[in-house]
C-alpha positions in Angstrom: -0.1 -0.2 0.1 1.0 3.4 -0.9 1.6 6.0 1.4 1.2 9.7 0.9 2.6 12.9 3.2 -1.2 14.9 4.7 -0.9 18.4 4.0 1.8 20.2 5.9 1.5 17.5 8.5 3.9 15.1 9.4 1.4 12.5 8.9 1.5 9.5 6.7 -1.7 8.2 5.4 -2.3 5.6 3.2 -3.5 6.3 -0.4 -7.1 3.8 0.4 -9.0 4.6 3.3 -12.9 3.3 4.3 -15.3 5.0 4.5 -17.9 3.3 6.9 -20.9 5.5 6.1 -23.1 1.8 5.5 -22.4 0.8 8.9 -25.9 1.1 10.9 -27.7 1.8 8.4 -30.3 3.9 10.6 -32.3 6.3 8.5 -34.2 6.5 5.3 -30.7 7.9 4.0 -28.2 5.9 5.0 -30.2 2.8 4.9 -29.6 3.4 1.1 -25.9 3.1 1.5 -25.9 0.2 3.5 -26.9 -1.7 6.2 -23.7 -3.1 7.6 -23.8 -4.2 11.1 -21.3 -5.1 13.6 -20.6 -9.4 12.4 -19.9 -8.0 9.1 -17.8 -5.0 9.5 -14.9 -6.8 11.8 -15.0 -9.2 8.4 -14.5 -5.4 6.4 -12.2 -4.5 8.7 -9.4 -7.2 8.8 -9.5 -7.2 5.2 -8.9 -3.5 5.5 -6.3 -4.2 7.5 -4.7 -7.0 5.5 -4.4 -4.8 2.4 -2.6 -3.0 4.5 -5.4 0.4 4.6 -5.5 1.3 8.4 -7.4 4.0 8.0 -11.0 4.8 9.1 -13.2 7.5 8.1 -16.4 7.9 9.8 -19.0 10.8 10.9 -21.2 11.7 14.4 -24.0 11.7 11.8 -23.9 8.6 10.2 -27.1 6.3 11.2 -26.9 9.6 14.5 -23.5 7.5 15.9 -24.6 4.5 15.5 -21.2 4.0 13.0 -19.0 5.5 15.1 -20.3 2.4 17.6 -19.9 -0.1 15.4 -16.6 1.6 14.2 -15.3 1.0 17.8 -16.4 -2.3 18.5 -14.9 -3.3 15.4 -12.1 -2.0 15.8 -11.9 -3.4 20.1 -7.7 -4.4 20.6 -6.8 -3.2 17.4 -6.7 0.7 18.3 -2.5 1.2 18.5 -3.2 -0.2 14.5 -5.6 2.2 13.2 -5.7 5.9 11.7 -9.9 7.1 12.7 -11.0 10.0 11.0 -14.5 11.6 12.2 -17.4 14.8 11.6 -19.1 17.3 12.7 -21.0 20.5 12.8 -24.1 19.1 11.6 -27.7 18.4 13.4 -27.4 15.7 15.9 -30.7 16.2 17.3 -33.1 18.4 18.0 -31.5 21.1 20.5 -31.0 25.0 19.7 -27.2 23.7 20.0 -27.3 20.1 18.6 -24.9 21.5 15.1 -23.1 24.0 14.7 -19.2 24.5 14.7 -19.8 26.1 17.8 -17.0 25.3 20.8 -20.6 24.3 23.1 -21.7 21.9 20.2 -17.5 20.5 19.5 -16.4 20.1 22.6 -19.2 17.4 23.3 -19.3 16.0 19.8 -15.5 14.6 19.8 -16.6 13.7 24.1 -19.3 11.2 22.5 -17.4 10.5 19.2 -15.1 9.1 21.9 -17.3 7.5 24.0 -18.4 6.0 20.6 -16.0 4.9 19.3 -13.8 3.7 22.6 -10.7 6.0 22.1 -8.8 8.6 24.1 -8.3 10.4 21.2 -9.1 11.5 17.2 -6.7 10.9 14.6 -8.0 13.4 12.1 -11.0 15.9 13.3 -13.2 17.0 10.9 -15.8 20.2 10.3 -18.0 18.5 8.4 -18.9 21.6 6.8 -18.8 25.3 6.9 -20.8 27.2 9.7 -21.1 30.6 8.4 -23.0 31.6 12.1 -20.0 31.2 14.7 -17.1 33.2 14.4 -14.7 31.3 12.8 -12.0 32.6 15.2 -14.2 30.6 18.3 -14.4 26.8 15.9 -9.7 27.3 15.4 -9.5 28.2 18.9 -11.6 25.4 19.9 -10.1 22.7 17.8 -6.4 24.7 18.8 -7.7 23.5 22.6 -8.9 20.1 21.5 -5.5 19.4 20.4 -3.4 20.7 22.9 -5.9 19.0 25.6 -4.7 15.4 23.3 -8.7 14.9 22.5 -7.6 14.8 18.5 -4.0 15.1 16.4 -5.1 17.2 13.3 -8.1 19.1 12.5 -9.2 19.3 8.5 -12.2 20.6 6.8 -15.1 19.3 4.2 -16.9 20.4 1.7 -16.0 24.1 2.3 -15.6 26.6 -0.1 -12.0 28.4 -1.2 -12.6 31.3 0.7 -14.1 29.2 3.9 -10.7 27.1 3.8 -8.5 30.2 3.0 -10.2 32.2 5.7 -9.6 29.5 8.6 -6.1 29.1 7.6 -5.6 32.7 7.8 -7.4 33.0 11.3 -4.8 29.7 12.7 -2.1 31.9 11.3 -2.4 34.7 12.7 -3.1 33.8 16.4 -0.1 30.4 15.8 -3.0 28.3 16.0 -3.1 24.4 14.0 -4.7 24.7 11.2 -6.2 22.2 8.6 -4.3 19.7 6.7 -6.7 18.3 4.4 -9.9 18.9 2.8 -12.2 16.2 2.7 -14.3 16.6 -0.8 -16.9 15.8 -3.6 -14.4 15.0 -6.9 -14.9 12.6 -9.2 -14.6 12.2 -12.9 -18.1 13.3 -13.8 -17.6 16.0 -11.3 -14.5 18.3 -11.4 -15.1 21.2 -10.0 -12.9 21.1 -7.1 -10.1 21.9 -9.5 -11.1 25.4 -10.2 -10.6 27.0 -6.7 -10.2 24.2 -4.3 -7.1 22.4 -5.9 -5.0 25.5 -7.0 -5.4 26.6 -3.4 -4.5 23.3 -2.1 -1.1 23.4 -3.9 -0.4 26.5 -2.2 -1.2 26.2 0.9 -0.4 22.6 2.0 -3.7 21.5 1.8 -4.1 17.8 1.2 -7.2 16.4 -0.3 -9.4 13.4 1.3 -12.1 12.7 -1.8 -15.1 11.3 -0.9 -17.5 9.1 -3.4 -14.9 8.6 -6.0 -17.3 6.9 -7.7 -20.2 9.4 -8.3 -22.7 7.5 -5.6 -22.2 4.6 -7.6 -22.1 6.1 -11.1 -19.4 5.2 -12.2 -18.6 1.6 -11.0 -20.2 0.0 -14.2 -23.6 -0.5 -14.0 -24.2 2.4 -16.0 -23.7 2.5 -19.4 -25.6 3.9 -23.1 -28.5 2.1 -24.0 -29.1 -0.1 -21.2 -32.1 0.2 -18.2 -30.4 2.7 -15.3 -30.1 0.3 -12.3 -32.9 0.3 -9.6 -30.9 -0.6 -6.9 -28.0 2.3 -7.4 -27.8 5.0 -4.5 -29.4 7.6 -6.1 -32.3 6.0 -7.0 -32.8 5.3 -3.5 -32.2 8.7 -2.4 -29.2 8.1 -0.8 -27.9 10.6 -3.1 -26.2 14.5 -3.2 -26.4 16.8 -5.8 -27.8 18.1 -8.9 -29.3 15.2 -11.6 -26.6 13.6 -13.7 -26.7 15.0 -17.1 -26.5 11.0 -18.6 -25.3 12.1 -22.0 -22.0 13.8 -20.6 -21.6 10.2 -18.0 -22.5 7.7 -20.8 -19.6 9.6 -22.9 -17.5 9.5 -19.3 -18.5 5.9 -19.2 -17.2 5.4 -22.7 -14.2 5.8 -22.0 -13.7 4.0 -19.1 -14.5 1.0 -21.3 -11.5 1.7 -23.9 -9.1 1.8 -20.5 -10.9 -0.5 -18.0 -10.1 -3.1 -21.8 -6.2 -1.8 -22.3 -5.9 -2.2 -18.1 -7.5 -5.5 -17.4 -9.0 -3.6 -14.6 -12.8 -2.6 -14.4 -14.4 0.7 -14.7 -14.6 1.3 -11.0 -11.3 0.9 -10.5 -10.0 3.2 -13.4 -11.8 5.8 -11.8 -10.3 5.7 -8.2 -7.0 5.2 -10.4 -7.5 8.6 -12.4 -8.2 10.0 -8.7 -4.6 8.9 -7.3 -2.8 10.8 -10.0 -4.5 14.1 -9.5 -2.2 16.7 -7.2 -2.9 17.0 -3.5 -5.0 14.2 -3.5 -3.3 12.3 -0.9 -6.1 9.7 -0.1 -9.4 8.2 -1.6 -12.5 7.2 0.8 -13.6 4.1 -0.3 -17.1 1.9 0.9 -18.4 -1.2 0.2 -21.7 -3.3 1.3 -20.1 -6.4 1.5 -16.6 -7.9 0.8 -16.4 -8.6 -2.8 -17.2 -4.5 -3.6 -14.0 -4.0 -1.2 -11.6 -6.5 -3.0 -12.5 -4.7 -6.5 -12.0 -1.6 -4.5 -8.7 -2.2 -2.8 -7.8 -3.3 -6.1 -8.1 0.0 -7.7 -3.9 0.9 -6.1 -0.8 -0.9 -6.9 -0.5 0.4 -10.6 -1.1 3.7 -12.5 -3.1 4.4 -15.6 0.0 5.5 -18.3 0.0 9.2 -19.6 -2.4 8.8 -22.3 -4.8 7.6 -20.3 -5.4 9.8 -18.2 -5.7 12.3 -21.2 -8.1 10.2 -22.5 -9.9 10.0 -19.7 -9.6 13.9 -18.9 -11.0 14.7 -22.7 -13.8 13.0 -21.8 -14.9 14.5 -18.9 -13.6 18.1 -19.3 -15.8 20.8 -18.9 -16.5 24.6 -19.5 -16.0 26.2 -16.2 -17.5 29.1 -15.0 -16.3 32.7 -14.3 -13.7 33.9 -13.2 -12.4 30.8 -13.7 -13.0 30.6 -17.4 -11.3 34.5 -17.3 -8.1 32.8 -16.0 -7.5 30.4 -18.4 -7.2 32.6 -21.0 -3.5 33.4 -19.4 -1.5 30.6 -17.4 1.2 32.4 -17.0 -0.5 34.7 -14.8 -2.7 31.7 -13.1 -0.1 28.6 -13.3 -3.2 25.8 -13.5 -2.1 22.4 -12.2 0.2 20.3 -14.2 -2.7 17.7 -15.7 -3.9 21.2 -18.1 
């Protein structure tokens, strides 16, 4: 398993981590992702460890804490071998302070997550989204204190805009507080908007990318193809997907290119999709999920090999899209605005 340095920190992480949003299956949204219970969770954990994947990602909102509970039980006796990432910000109850990135909510969330995970520290703690009501200074001071207290090791964010992240980094630098070392973000061949601003920011500020939903809610997994009926067992059809409706013609064009590369490499469409992401700047880790052992084994085979330059270019061309303003204007003069190396 390849390891990469996480942002400007000294922490090395495997290029794949295992996402546990399928653990628990509580509520309609997360039930659509999966319904993995403890015994199956233990099997998936050991499959990951056997493959060198010792990084496990969860969040307090996944099945309202049940995912954390199952992961904590599945990792019993293994804590010194693994890295654990969890998140907070989104609503966990009906009270007025049961959400946000306030000092009150974050401290309570960390304490609750530690109990559910059966651990005394969290290796990487993410803000699950940006809170526009709480002062950034309050949030970052709280996270810095939690690091000083030994309850979390590193901090990261998720689903931030460019200005959210840059403002946060600036505030941390101003006061000498811990900085975000990673941004957990949605990025895939189907949706490449991450490249317009967040990727250049990550390059400049040494913030690594942890990719979630690399297969675009399963749409790049090989079941969606031109001329075939849309699968009814996919996450999007069952109400467990994010984002706007998919442009199916664009999806099929990308899958056509994936099919060609898959044939050339002898790999699956899903494996090619994940491997493409590993060639992108700032990407340190990709979160893979699985409802069963076979899915996990397939996803684990996305590493240990690399696409050729020509294969990457073929996929780039099939998935490229015109950027919105001001990014299309900035592309007119790359001497003034150097772009990531793959352009």
